[in-house]
C-alpha positions in Angstrom: 53.2 23.6 6.5 53.0 20.5 3.4 50.8 21.1 0.2 48.3 18.3 1.5 47.7 20.6 5.3 47.5 23.7 2.9 44.5 21.8 0.8 42.8 20.5 4.1 43.6 23.7 5.9 41.9 25.8 2.7 39.2 23.2 2.5 38.7 23.7 6.6 38.3 27.1 6.2 35.4 26.9 3.5 33.3 24.3 5.3 33.4 27.0 8.0 32.1 29.7 5.8 29.2 27.3 4.9 28.4 26.1 8.4 28.3 30.0 9.2 25.7 30.7 6.4 23.9 27.8 6.8 23.3 28.8 10.5 22.4 32.6 8.9 20.1 30.8 6.4 18.2 29.1 9.1 17.2 32.1 11.1 19.8 31.5 13.6 22.6 34.0 15.2 25.6 33.1 13.1 28.0 30.6 14.7 30.3 28.3 13.6 29.8 24.4 14.6 30.6 22.9 17.6 34.9 22.3 17.5 33.6 19.8 20.0 31.2 17.2 21.9 30.1 13.7 21.3 29.6 12.1 17.9 27.8 8.4 17.5 28.2 6.1 14.6 26.2 3.5 13.7 24.8 1.6 10.4 22.4 4.8 9.2 25.3 7.0 9.0 26.6 5.2 5.8 23.0 5.6 4.3 21.8 8.7 4.9 24.6 10.9 4.0 25.4 14.7 2.8 27.7 15.4 -0.4 28.9 18.6 -0.4 25.9 20.8 -0.8 25.4 23.2 -3.9 23.8 26.1 -3.1 22.9 27.9 -0.3 19.5 27.0 -0.3 21.0 22.6 -0.2 22.9 24.5 2.6 19.7 25.6 4.5 18.1 22.6 3.9 20.9 19.9 5.1 21.9 22.0 8.1 18.7 21.1 9.7 19.8 17.5 10.1 21.6 16.4 12.8 23.2 13.9 10.6 24.7 16.7 8.6 26.6 18.8 11.9 27.8 15.1 12.7 29.0 14.4 9.5 31.1 17.6 9.3 32.1 17.1 12.5 33.5 14.2 11.2 35.0 15.7 7.9 36.4 18.5 10.5 38.3 15.7 12.5 40.1 15.0 9.4 41.3 18.6 8.7 42.2 19.3 11.9 45.6 18.6 14.5 44.5 18.1 17.6 46.4 18.1 20.4 49.4 16.0 21.5 47.8 14.3 24.3 44.1 13.0 25.6 43.0 13.1 28.4 44.3 9.7 29.5 47.5 9.1 28.4 50.4 10.4 26.8 50.6 10.4 22.9 53.0 8.7 20.9 55.4 9.7 18.5 53.6 9.3 14.6 55.2 6.2 12.8 55.1 5.8 9.5 53.5 2.4 8.1 54.9 0.1 4.7 54.0 -3.2 6.0 51.3 -5.4 4.0 48.9 -6.9 6.7 45.9 -4.5 9.1 46.9 -5.6 12.3 44.5 -6.7 15.1 44.4 -4.7 17.8 42.0 -6.9 20.2 39.5 -9.9 18.9 36.7 -10.3 21.7 34.8 -13.6 21.8 31.3 -12.8 21.3 30.3 -16.9 22.1 29.3 -19.9 19.9 28.1 -18.5 17.0 27.6 -15.0 17.3 27.8 -12.9 15.2 26.7 -9.1 15.0 25.5 -10.6 10.8 26.1 -9.9 7.3 25.4 -6.4 6.4 24.6 -5.4 9.8 27.2 -3.1 11.9 27.8 -2.5 15.4 27.9 1.2 16.9 30.4 3.1 18.6 30.3 6.2 20.8 32.8 9.1 21.6 32.8 11.3 24.5 35.1 14.2 22.4 35.3 14.6 18.4 38.7 15.7 19.2 40.2 13.6 21.7 39.9 10.0 22.7 39.1 8.8 26.1 39.8 5.4 27.6 36.8 5.8 29.9 34.3 7.1 27.9 34.4 5.9 24.2 32.7 2.5 23.5 31.8 0.1 20.2 28.4 -1.5 20.9 28.3 -5.0 19.3 24.9 -7.3 19.1 26.3 -10.9 19.5 23.1 -12.6 17.0 22.7 -15.0 19.9 19.6 -15.9 22.0 20.2 -13.9 25.6 20.4 -16.0 28.6 22.3 -16.6 31.7 24.9 -17.3 30.1 24.6 -15.3 27.2 24.8 -11.7 26.3 22.8 -10.6 23.3 24.0 -7.4 23.5 27.8 -6.3 24.8 29.8 -2.8 24.9 33.1 -2.5 25.4 35.6 0.8 26.4 39.3 0.8 27.2 39.2 0.2 23.4 42.4 1.3 22.4 46.2 -0.1 22.6 47.9 3.0 24.5 45.2 2.7 27.6 45.9 0.9 30.7 45.1 -2.9 31.9 42.7 -4.8 30.1 42.5 -3.6 26.3 39.3 -4.0 25.9 37.4 -3.7 28.7 33.8 -4.8 29.0 31.6 -1.5 29.5 28.3 -3.4 30.1 27.0 -7.0 28.7 22.9 -7.3 29.0 20.7 -10.1 28.4 17.0 -8.1 27.3 15.5 -12.1 26.4 15.9 -12.1 22.7 17.9 -12.5 19.6 19.9 -9.2 18.0 19.8 -9.5 14.1 19.5 -5.9 13.8 22.1 -3.1 14.0 22.1 -1.2 17.1 21.6 3.0 17.3 23.3 5.0 19.9 21.2 8.4 21.3 23.2 11.6 20.5 24.0 11.5 24.2 25.9 8.2 24.8 23.6 7.4 27.6 21.2 4.8 26.0 21.2 2.1 23.6 18.4 1.0 20.6 17.7 -2.1 18.8 15.2 -4.6 17.7 14.9 -7.8 18.4 12.8 -11.0 18.3 12.0 -14.2 20.4 9.6 -17.0 19.4 8.5 -14.8 16.0 7.9 -12.0 18.1 9.9 -8.3 17.5 10.6 -6.1 20.2 12.0 -2.7 20.3 14.1 -3.0 22.9 15.4 1.0 24.3 18.5 0.9 27.4 19.6 2.9 29.8 23.1 1.2 30.1 25.5 1.5 33.5 29.3 1.0 33.6 30.5 -2.1 34.9 27.6 -4.4 34.2 27.5 -8.1 33.3 30.3 -9.8 30.9 29.6 -11.4 27.8 29.1 -15.0 29.5 27.4 -13.4 32.5 25.2 -10.6 31.3 23.4 -8.7 33.6 19.5 -8.0 33.0 18.4 -4.9 33.0 15.5 -3.3 35.6 12.3 -3.8 32.6 10.1 -0.7 33.2 7.0 0.2 31.4 7.3 2.6 28.6 5.7 5.4 30.6 8.3 5.2 33.0 11.1 4.3 30.8 12.1 8.3 30.7 13.1 9.0 34.6 14.3 5.3 35.3 17.8 4.8 36.7 20.2 2.9 35.1 20.8 0.0 34.2 17.0 0.0 33.2 14.7 -1.4 30.0 11.9 -1.1 28.3 9.9 -2.7 25.8 7.5 -1.8 22.6 6.2 -5.0 20.5 5.8 -4.0 17.1 2.3 -4.6 16.0 0.8 -4.2 12.5 -2.9 -2.3 12.0 -4.7 -4.8 13.2 -2.8 -4.7 16.2 -1.4 -8.0 15.7 2.4 -9.1 16.6 4.8 -9.0 14.3 8.2 -9.8 13.5 11.7 -8.2 12.7 14.8 -9.8 12.1 15.8 -8.0 8.9 15.0 -4.1 9.6 17.5 -2.0 11.8 15.7 1.1 13.7 16.6 4.7 11.7 16.7 7.5 14.6 15.5 10.5 13.4 17.7 12.5 16.1 15.2 15.8 15.1 12.1 14.7 16.0 12.4 11.4 18.2 11.3 9.3 16.2 11.9 5.9 15.0 11.3 3.9 12.2 11.7 0.5 11.5 10.2 -2.0 9.3 9.7 -6.2 8.9 8.1 -9.0 8.4 5.4 -8.9 5.7 6.0 -5.3 4.9 4.5 -3.5 7.5 6.8 0.1 8.7 6.4 1.0 12.0 7.0 4.6 13.4 7.7 4.9 16.8 7.7 8.5 18.5 9.4 9.6 22.2 12.3 7.2 21.6 15.1 8.6 23.4 13.5 12.4 25.1 9.9 11.3 25.9 7.8 8.6 26.4 8.2 5.6 23.9 5.1 5.0 21.6 4.2 3.3 18.5 2.4 5.3 16.7 -1.2 3.5 16.0 -3.7 6.1 13.4 -5.0 6.3 10.3 -2.0 5.9 8.4 0.8 4.2 10.9 1.5 1.2 10.9 1.4 1.3 7.1 1.7 -2.3 4.7 4.1 -0.9 2.1 2.8 -3.1 -0.7 -0.3 -4.9 0.4 -0.9 -6.5 -3.5 2.2 -8.4 -2.3 3.8 -7.6 1.0 7.5 -8.8 1.2 9.8 -8.5 4.1 11.1 -4.9 4.9 15.2 -4.3 4.8 16.2 -0.7 7.4 14.0 2.1 6.3 16.6 5.5 5.4 14.7 8.8 6.8 15.7 12.5 4.8 14.7 15.3 6.9 15.1 17.4 3.6 12.4 15.8 1.0 10.8 14.5 4.2 10.3 10.9 3.3 11.4 7.8 4.4 12.5 5.0 1.7 12.6 1.1 1.9 13.2 -2.1 0.0 12.0 -4.9 0.6 12.7 -8.6 -0.7 10.5 -8.7 -3.1 12.9 -6.2 -4.9 10.7 -2.8 -5.0 11.6 0.5 -3.5 9.4 2.9 -1.6 9.0 6.4 -0.3 6.2 7.0 2.4 5.1 10.7 3.4 6.0 10.6 7.1 2.2 11.8 8.3 0.1 10.7 6.2 1.7 7.1 4.6 1.2 8.4 1.2 3.3 5.5 -0.7 4.7 5.9 -4.1 6.2 1.9 -5.4 9.6 2.0 -7.9 9.5 -0.7 -10.8 10.9 -3.8 -9.7 14.8 -3.5 -9.5 16.2 -6.5 -7.9 14.8 -9.4 -9.0 17.7 -11.6 -6.7 17.7 -11.6 -3.0 15.9 -8.7 -3.1 17.0 -4.9 -1.9 18.6 -6.4 1.6 20.2 -3.6 3.0 18.6 0.1 3.1 19.2 2.4 0.7 22.1 5.3 0.4 20.1 8.4 0.3 22.1 11.4 -0.5 19.9 14.3 0.7 22.0 16.9 -0.3 21.4 16.7 -3.8 18.5 14.7 -3.8 19.5 11.1 -4.8 18.6 7.4 -3.7 21.4 4.9 -4.7 20.0 1.6 -4.4 21.9 -2.1 -4.7 20.3 -4.7 -6.9 22.0 -8.3 -6.9 20.2 -9.3 -10.3 18.1 -7.2 -12.2 16.3 -10.2 -14.0 17.3 -9.8 -17.5 20.1 -12.1 -19.7 22.4 -9.5 -20.8 25.5 -10.2 -19.1 27.3 -13.7 -19.7 26.5 -13.5 -23.2 22.9 -13.5 -22.9 22.8 -16.2 -19.7 23.1 -14.4 -17.2 21.5 -11.4 -15.6 23.5 -8.5 -14.7 24.6 -7.3 -10.9 23.7 -2.9 -11.3 23.5 -0.5 -8.8 20.1 1.9 -9.4 19.8 5.5 -9.0 16.6 6.9 -8.5 15.6 10.8 -7.5 14.1 11.4 -3.8 11.1 12.3 -6.1 10.9 9.4 -8.5 7.4 8.3 -9.1 6.0 5.0 -9.7 7.4 2.5 -11.8 10.2 4.5 -11.9 13.9 2.7 -12.4 16.7 5.7 -12.3 19.7 5.3 -14.2 21.5 2.1 -14.0 25.5 0.5 -13.9 26.0 -2.7 -13.9 29.0 -4.2 -11.8 29.2 -7.7 -13.0 27.2 -10.7 -13.6 24.4 -12.0 -11.7 23.3 -15.4 -11.8 20.3 -16.9 -14.6 16.8 -15.2 -13.8 14.9 -17.6 -11.3 18.1 -18.6 -9.7 19.0 -17.1 -6.5 22.7 -14.6 -6.3 24.9 -13.8 -3.4 23.2 -10.0 -1.8 25.1 -6.9 -3.4 25.1 -5.0 -0.1 25.9 -1.0 -0.3 29.3 0.7 -1.7 31.1 4.0 -0.4 31.5 7.5 -2.0 35.0 8.7 -1.7 35.9 12.1 -0.6 35.9 13.3 -3.8 31.7 12.9 -4.0 31.9 14.2 -0.5 33.4 17.3 -1.2 32.6 18.4 -4.9 29.4 20.2 -4.7 27.9 18.4 -7.8 28.0 15.2 -6.9 31.1 14.4 -8.9 33.0 11.1 -7.9 33.3 8.0 -7.6 30.9 5.0 -5.4 33.0 1.9 -4.7 30.9 -1.6 -4.5 31.8 -4.9 -4.1 29.5 -6.7 -7.4 29.8 -9.5 -9.4 26.9 -11.1 -7.4 26.9 -14.8 -9.7 30.5 -15.1 -10.3 33.9 -14.1 -7.8 33.5 -11.3 -6.6 35.2 -8.0 -7.6 35.4 -4.7 -6.3 34.3 -2.1 -9.0 34.4 1.8 -9.4 31.3 3.9 -10.5 32.0 7.0 -11.4 30.0 9.8 -11.1 29.9 13.2 -12.8 27.7 16.0 -12.0 25.6 13.6 -10.5 25.3 11.1 -13.5 26.7 7.7 -12.9 29.2 6.3 -15.8 29.4 2.5 -16.7 31.2 0.8 -13.6 34.7 -1.0 -14.2 36.8 -3.5 -12.5 39.2 -2.2 -9.7 40.5 -5.3 -8.1 39.5 -8.9 -8.1 39.2 -10.3 -4.4 38.9 -13.9 -4.9 39.9 -16.8 -8.0 37.3 -17.0 -10.9 36.7 -20.8 -9.6 34.6 -19.3 -6.6 31.5 -17.1 -6.0 31.5 -16.2 -2.0 29.8 -13.0 -1.2 31.4 -9.8 -0.4 30.7 -7.5 2.7 29.1 -3.8 2.4 32.3 -1.3 1.4 33.2 1.2 3.6 35.8 4.4 3.1 37.7 6.6 4.8 40.4 9.8 4.0 42.6 9.9 7.0 45.0 13.5 6.0 47.3 12.7 9.2 49.6 9.4 8.1 52.9 10.2 8.4 54.0 9.8 4.8 50.8 12.2 3.5 47.5 11.5 3.5 45.4 8.4 2.3 42.8 7.5 1.6 41.2 3.5 1.7 38.9 1.4 0.6 38.4 -1.6 3.3 35.6 -4.8 2.0 35.5 -8.4 2.9 34.6 -11.5 1.3 33.0 -14.8 2.8 36.1 -17.2 1.7 38.6 -18.0 -0.8 40.1 -14.6 -0.6 43.2 -14.5 -2.2 45.5 -12.1 -1.1 48.5 -12.6 0.8 47.5 -13.3 5.0 44.0 -14.7 3.7 45.0 -18.0 3.4 41.9 -19.5 1.1 39.8 -18.1 3.6 37.7 -15.0 4.6 39.6 -12.1 5.0 39.7 -8.1 5.0 41.5 -6.5 2.9 42.1 -2.4 1.8 42.9 -0.7 -0.7 44.8 2.9 -1.7 42.0 5.2 -3.8 43.5 8.4 -3.1 42.9 10.0 -6.0 45.6 12.8 -7.8 45.3 16.4 -7.1 46.3 19.2 -8.4 49.1 22.2 -6.7 49.5 19.3 -4.3 53.0 18.3 -2.1 53.5 14.7 -2.5 56.3 13.3 -0.2 57.7 10.1 -1.1 56.6 6.7 -1.0 53.0 8.6 -1.0 50.5 6.6 -3.2 47.4 7.6 -5.4 44.7 6.2 -8.0 45.3 7.4 -11.4 42.6 7.8 -13.9 43.6 4.2 -15.3 43.2 2.5 -12.2 47.1 2.3 -11.6 48.8 2.8 -8.4 51.1 5.6 -8.7 54.0 5.9 -6.4 55.5 9.3 -6.0 59.8 8.9 -6.4 60.3 12.4 -5.6 58.5 14.6 -3.4 56.9 17.7 -4.7 54.1 19.6 -5.7 51.8 18.8 -8.2 50.6 20.1 -11.5 47.7 22.3 -12.2 46.8 19.6 -14.5 46.5 15.6 -14.4 49.3 14.6 -16.6 48.9 11.9 -18.7 49.9 8.4 -16.8 51.2 5.9 -19.0 48.4 2.8 -18.5 51.9 0.2 -18.9 53.7 -0.5 -15.0 56.9 0.5 -14.4 56.3 4.0 -16.6 57.9 6.8 -14.9 56.1 10.3 -15.4 57.1 14.0 -13.9 54.7 16.1 -12.3 55.6 19.5 -12.3 57.6 19.3 -9.0 56.8 15.2 -8.1 57.9 11.9 -9.9 55.6 9.0 -10.6 56.7 5.4 -11.0 53.7 3.1 -12.1 53.1 0.2 -9.6 50.5 -1.3 -11.8 47.3 -2.2 -11.3 45.1 -2.8 -7.8 45.3 -6.9 -7.4 44.8 -8.9 -4.4 46.8 -12.6 -5.8 49.7 -12.5 -5.0 52.5 -12.0 -7.9 54.7 -14.4 -8.7 58.7 -14.1 -7.8 62.1 -13.8 -9.6 63.2 -16.3 -11.6 65.9 -17.6 -13.4 66.4 -17.5 -17.1 63.5 -16.2 -18.2 61.4 -14.3 -21.0 60.3 -11.2 -20.2 58.4 -8.3 -21.3 57.6 -4.5 -20.7 55.4 -3.9 -18.1 56.1 -7.6 -16.3 55.7 -7.6 -12.6 57.2 -9.5 -10.0 57.9 -9.0 -6.1 61.0 -9.1 -5.2 62.6 -10.3 -2.4 62.7 -6.7 -0.3 59.2 -7.2 -0.7 58.4 -4.4 -3.4 56.9 -4.9 -6.5 60.1 -4.7 -10.0 58.4 -4.1 -13.4 60.1 -4.6 -16.6 61.0 -1.7 -18.5 63.5 -2.9 -21.0 62.1 -3.8 -24.5 60.3 -7.0 -25.3 62.2 -10.8 -25.6 64.8 -9.7 -22.9 65.2 -12.7 -20.8 66.5 -12.8 -16.7 69.9 -13.8 -15.8 70.7 -16.8 -14.2 71.4 -15.8 -10.4 69.3 -13.1 -8.2 70.4 -9.7 -9.2 70.8 -7.6 -6.1 68.3 -5.7 -6.3 68.2 -1.6 -5.5 66.1 -0.7 -2.8 65.6 2.7 -4.0 61.7 3.5 -5.4 62.1 4.5 -9.1 65.6 3.1 -9.4 66.4 0.5 -11.7 68.1 -3.0 -11.8 70.0 -5.0 -14.6 68.9 -8.9 -14.3 71.0 -10.2 -17.9 69.1 -8.4 -20.5 66.3 -7.4 -18.4 66.0 -3.8 -16.7 63.6 -3.9 -13.8 62.6 -0.5 -11.9 61.7 -0.7 -8.7 57.7 0.7 -8.1 57.3 0.9 -4.3 55.7 -1.5 -2.0 51.7 -2.3 -2.3 49.9 -1.5 0.7 47.2 -3.2 -0.2 46.4 -4.9 3.6 44.9 -8.0 5.0 43.4 -9.4 8.0 41.8 -13.5 8.5 37.9 -13.3 9.0 36.1 -16.2 9.2 33.2 -15.8 7.1 33.9 -12.4 6.1 32.9 -9.5 8.2 29.6 -7.5 9.0 29.3 -4.2 7.6 32.6 -2.0 8.9 32.4 1.0 11.0 35.3 3.6 11.0 36.9 4.7 13.7 37.9 8.8 14.5 41.5 9.7 12.6 43.2 11.5 14.8 46.8 12.2 14.8 49.1 12.5 17.9 47.0 11.8 19.9 46.4 8.0 22.3 47.5 5.0 20.8 45.7 3.0 19.1 43.1 5.5 18.3 42.5 5.5 14.4 40.8 2.2 13.7 37.7 0.3 12.0 35.3 -2.0 13.7 33.6 -5.2 13.0 32.2 -8.9 13.5 33.4 -11.7 11.8 30.7 -14.2 10.3 31.7 -17.5 11.9 34.1 -18.8 14.4 37.3 -18.6 15.2 40.2 -18.2 18.0 39.2 -14.6 19.3 43.1 -13.5 20.2 43.4 -14.5 24.2 39.2 -14.3 25.3 38.1 -17.8 23.7 36.7 -19.5 20.3 33.7 -18.5 18.7 32.4 -15.4 16.6 34.6 -12.4 17.5 34.4 -8.9 17.8 37.3 -7.0 16.0 39.3 -3.9 16.4 41.5 -3.6 13.3 44.4 -1.0 13.0 43.7 1.6 9.8 47.1 0.7 8.2 49.4 4.1 7.8 48.0 5.6 10.8 49.5 5.9 14.2 
């Protein structure tokens, strides 16, 4: 067992101990978390998170929330080595990935103009946490189109994985519910029901469906039997019920911006929408679906300046609903009394277009602002993009802590939206909210991926990790996603996923919209690293292992210069240089080079200059040494092989929606570790047609 496996096993044991302790502290009989069972993943799992509780008291509070257990299940999945076969097919042998392009496993036409939408997400259901199923696992996409007899507005695919037989994927079901879904769907815990908000003619409606397999197609959808809410719990699939969203005066309201947040523990749904109305629906999946109309709800969070709401997030620890509006304010709402606390204005640009991230375990709320309304950036001519951190108990007019993530536009102009970022694994497992937050900022200029270090809950200044487009363009980004996969042949790898809507500069983007991913695996002490394994060092450079071995007890002082080598106890590293989406130049003859200059050689490896300043390349291409860490003589220049770049890309017309991470299973059915998203514009969708595409793509480095 290598050092990574030992480290993850130890973490798994510690998590299991915390799980047992949690059951004791909450008054239940001591028992570990269930090691198998269904697992739903939707937009809300990126918005309500649980960094590792730092005390038994915190653990006792968060362990009451089913989303906490779902997150533990995902992380236990990452810590486990599942069985070598899965229900439907035999497992393939593990493979090692060292390519440069994100492989698209499948792409399905959602219809002309079809898309989940910017800042929205598909939803995925897994019947088992530890094994993959061709028949029972499915992923749901809204199409963003008005449903009709020849156009579904909601569709689910199963037979998802490349190792499945027959048509990969297959349409599990597709429905026309006579509306347009411009928000994200959610799935019940057992997977039998789906809920979403649709709009039609300015009327917002919550739709609940009990689906039936093999029902309809994208171009010939079925229509579920419509029943009253009182009959919905006992109806036979496929059936549906609807609830019109109404204000305090029972006037119908619209919703094209706020997804349903489902409170698993109380069977309550929260949804916002037009004119600042926050709606509370009881009995969503397990009772009689009913919008609460009493002295408290629905509530208009701001009567003085009502604005459209983005998606709410309910935190069961603080027992508050957090929701932002397009006017730039964050609100906390008491779920019983509807008492409201309003922050200071945090966004002076597009407004808060996506729900906040709430770290329930440590009591933080993170808000992503396209413009702070100042003139503090670009030499005093532009506002700044900001990330705000408030506590769950923020007071009226609070602004919290703020971190700049690039330049916005002049105050009064409209920047790109700033969608949510993603925390790395270090933040989730630290026990005191220490790690990194990654966000795609620079909303007024060329977008860039930023790293925000957080130490014991305190964020520090953001630093550009990598630019995504050339400086002449300023398209918008997607939300950021992060996944750690310990089951990668060649060593545990953590990666970031993000897309740009146009002018992507990386190889494979073709100066258009594309999705990219980058290594952000941190250095770890006393860890056995394998040959070619890559980490992101403290200088935000990629280090590649040239010799397998166990790292030391303290991080070495990595050089900021590309090509520098470092001995780290038993592991040896070579500095590959900073992440860059811009392709490196190729070798040229009789060219003056300086230490740290980089090219990409004819074998696809990065070569860095290690010889003294003023050296010149030879008159013909050298025979490159293919061993990572080895040198090549070239005229008076000495190059060192720093390994292949593991940046990967995939074209995506108009960019992508929010990105859902699939499982990280190892030794199971081929093609089970994936990401899911939709394009924002039309393109050729494999062999299924031309339109907006629902896409499944492999996570690089995974089998």
